[in-house]
C-alpha positions, 0 to 999 in steps of 0.5 A: 772650502773651494775658492778660486778668488784668492788674492796673491801678494808679494813681500819684499824687504830692504834696509837693515831689518830686511833679513828678519822679514817673515810672511805667513799664509792662512786658511779659515775653514768654516764648513759643515765637515771641517772647521778651523784655521791652518797656517804655514810660513812662506819660505824662500825658494828651495830645490826640493820640498815635501808635503806632509799630511796631504789627504790621499783618500779616494774622493778627497782633493788637494790644491797645489799653487805654484808661483814663479815671480821671476823672469827665469823659467821654472821647471817643476816635477810633481 
């Protein structure tokens, strides 16, 4: 799967139910080599995050998408 036309969404909540808001992202792979669905929770900002299970073999590719929805500059080390 190689798509760069994905839409971005923002989730905000207000009111008494706001503490329980949750968001999820998913990808559907339906290619000749890989098929299935993968999901991940959209978590809040953290100072450190580890990615488990990323492919690192020669010829394989991964994609990391970073978003900064605030006016405060972000500093990232990958």
